[in-house]
Phi, psi and omega in degrees: 000114183252150175292153180291135181254162181305327181292346181262015179295152182287133175272164178298319179298318180296316179296320180295315179297317179295321179296318179295316180293322177298319177297319177302317179294321178297318178297319179296317182289333183259001180296122181048043189300326183258003184287324180272118178299159183301130171236013170246121189301326183296335178303325181303317182295312186287319180296312185285319181295319179293323175300318179297323178299313181296318184284326183268335183083002177267105183257015181255312184255115175294131180231126180245107181049056175070009176242131179294136182239110183257009191296329182223155174299181197269339196296320181295324175300319179296320180296316179294319178297321176298318177296320177301313184290336181273316188245001181100156182274102179199171183295324178301312181298320180296318182282341183299328180301310179295322179297319180295311182288329173296324177290317181295337177295335184295303178296331181292318178292329175298313182296317180294312181297324178294325181286315187265339178246259181200176185295318182296318176298323179297316179300312183293322178302313181296327181284327182283321189304311181292349176269359173284126185305315183298318180292313181297320183291312185287339174292351181247009180248143177274065177229171191284341197296320182290320178295317175301316181301320179299316183284330171294316177301317180295317180298315179297320178300314182292326175296317177299315180300319180294320181295332185242018177221082185291344181275359186281347179058036173089353183303314179302323180293320178298319178294324178297316180293325176298316179297320178295320178295316178297316178300321177300319181285354175267313185227339179122204191300337181303329181295337177262319186296312185296305179299322181298313182289318181297307181290321180298312179294323178297315180296315180295329181278314187271337184231235174208170187298339181295337179293344178296333177298332182288343189278358180054052185298322179299313177297324180299317179298319179297315181297313180298318179297318181296327181277319189274321191298315189305311183293318180296321177296317180297317180295322178294322178293324182281320191241354172056228185297331179300315179288315182299314182295326178293315181297314182286333182267282186295323187269342180242294185300311186291337179276339181261320184251110178202173188257015180297133181291152177291139178207168176259036183308314187287337174294317178292322178301316182301322180280308188294317187271008175235017176296145359273358185296332180295334176295317177287331176299316178298316178299318180300318179294316180299313181296315183297312182288335175292319178297314180296319180296320178297315177298321180297313181297319179299316182292318181292321181297322181290329184270311186196118182297327185256041179299146180285163178299324179298319179293325177297316179297320180296318179293321176299318178299317180297320178295318184293328184267003173301148186304322182282354176252357187292325178296317177296319179301314180299312183291325179289324174296325179298330177272315188289320184300305177296328178300314180290315182301310183290328176294319180291322180286339174060033173257111192266094173227116185302327183295342179298330181279006174303327183297336181271348185300317177301322180292321177298317178299319181291321179295315178295319179298319178293324175301312177297318182298320178293324177294324180294334176291323177236081188305333180301335182289346174294342178269359180279155183296338179297334174259320186299320182297305178295330180294312181288331172295325176294318177300316178297319179302312180291326178295317177297319177298319178300316179296319179296320178297316180297316180295315180298318179294319180298319182290316187273341187302322178298336183255318182235133177285138183292136178289160181301322181298325179292316178296318179300316181297318180301313180294318181301311182294319180298311179293319182298316178298318178298315181294319179300314181294322177294315180296321179293318179295325181272006179061031175265078194283319180295311174302326179297317179297317180296315180298317179300320179292317180296320177300315181296315180297313182294322178300311180297323180297312181289325177297312182289325186272332185235311197283324179302316181291331180289313184278329183276338177055075181278103183284335185294337181295316178299315181293321180298316179298323179294318181291318180297324181290345177290125186286346179294138182275326181267098182230145176235147183234131174236144178239116184275109179053040177228055185299329182289346178259354186298314182296319179300314180297320179297318180293315187286337180254338185073017182242152176301132179244115189260134176276126180248122189264334183211178184297321181296319178296323178296315179296319179294326182292319185270353184294316181297165179288176180095180182273129179230131175247145177226134175250133177208169173288144179298328179295338178273353181280072187267186182302319181298323182283328182296336179281350179284151182283066182223148180234145180288130180255329182198157176227152176202169182240157176207167181287147174292145179269081182215158180280139180267089178279180185299319182295319180295316180296317180297316179297320180296314182292324180292337183264006179286148348285156183240152179255354181212143178252023185299330180289339186245359181231169178223153182263132175252149177232146175255121182251147177232138178296131182288000000 
């Protein structure tokens, strides 16, 4: 890892190209951003709580449907509230915050890769990152993780700049601590833990503990305290033991001490949620460690055939900290550290591994960059295996789209985005194979990335809503169009739809478990809406003072076992999906 030299300064052309691609990514992340109703439960909290801030004027205490919510610090709520006040209170505005910070990660990963690797690796890194499923997906959710990821990425960048720019007089470190403090106020301690462990382990591995003096740790504590302390002090003054007990209990003790079994969940997440790049990531690791291992064996053989295991480890360590391996060392630690931490804590949320996605993109990009130096290696199995697996992956996706369209077309007309995606993948696969055959490897990498980005964009923007059939969106629009201000919503035995309804209407959505709860819900005065399955609209319910306002369909919530799949395939083509779907009705109190 070498410091940036004057000859490596950004040119106007380079900045323009990066800007155009960043704009392309922003368009991709915001395409039909509000069309897919929320399917992540946490969106309900941030969308509704931020709306309450704007409407109530209380920007200190997060309140979710009249209940104080202490689960996260305040900053992300402020960002969503700012978006509301700028663009209006709607789902698009709430998700726009994540889309913006997801977009800003693209030029930032370019800058980091350019600094620690080279320009070509930087270009490929920036092109790969928005095609990572985890990054693309979370950039479209109104949750804290993407904004946190941006500030963790920024903190690591400033630490890197400080380590290799001795003339800066500590400024990069101060900026790193500011980013960590801001990240803490978005989601909490992870904003400090991840950069600290990644950079700390890197310094201890590549240098020695004396380099910690260079980090201005004392100033860092002061900066972090200045950013974090005021809001927590204010909340403690306002809410006393209620706030303190929540922080010490639910946010600290319960996250560290729990009975979840140990598993390798995050190893699978790293592979599954970064396809197809994770296939090349595995190849990159195999090739890199094979090179180091070969060098290691040569050195040990020359010195002593019967070297001890300890000597082998020492030699491996020496190889890893060589200057030309330090960039790889940093990025692999960037993946391994959160992988180990989250595995040990045993809290299974796939989005936690978002912090490792930029490092995975850079490792794969460097792998491609090294192959471009020696193009013959593109014919080696280290590239051919993941490449053809990627072709198979897209071919299977193409087949699934075709089958799904064939099945649903008699009942639902296919959206334009679905047809576009089918053509894109078909043309893209043909172009990829032609470029590979003609040895046009750099254009091939770019085309593969563009196919991935566009596929994720159309899947998130069009196809999910087509195949998933979200009925709550129709009902939410019906409820919103009602001019009455005092409205209540109940969902009868439809708990999995409650959060979606709450986000889309901005109103409390109550889960109703039985007939008595339903009667109690509609008994008070005012406007009351209830959503239930049509099959539950029985004689007892028909006597209630409610009238049907709208109907829609959705898939049944059941497991597709072998018998169900066999029966489904034997009945193709079908003219009705009534056996596999259910009708929902929206009722209004008369």
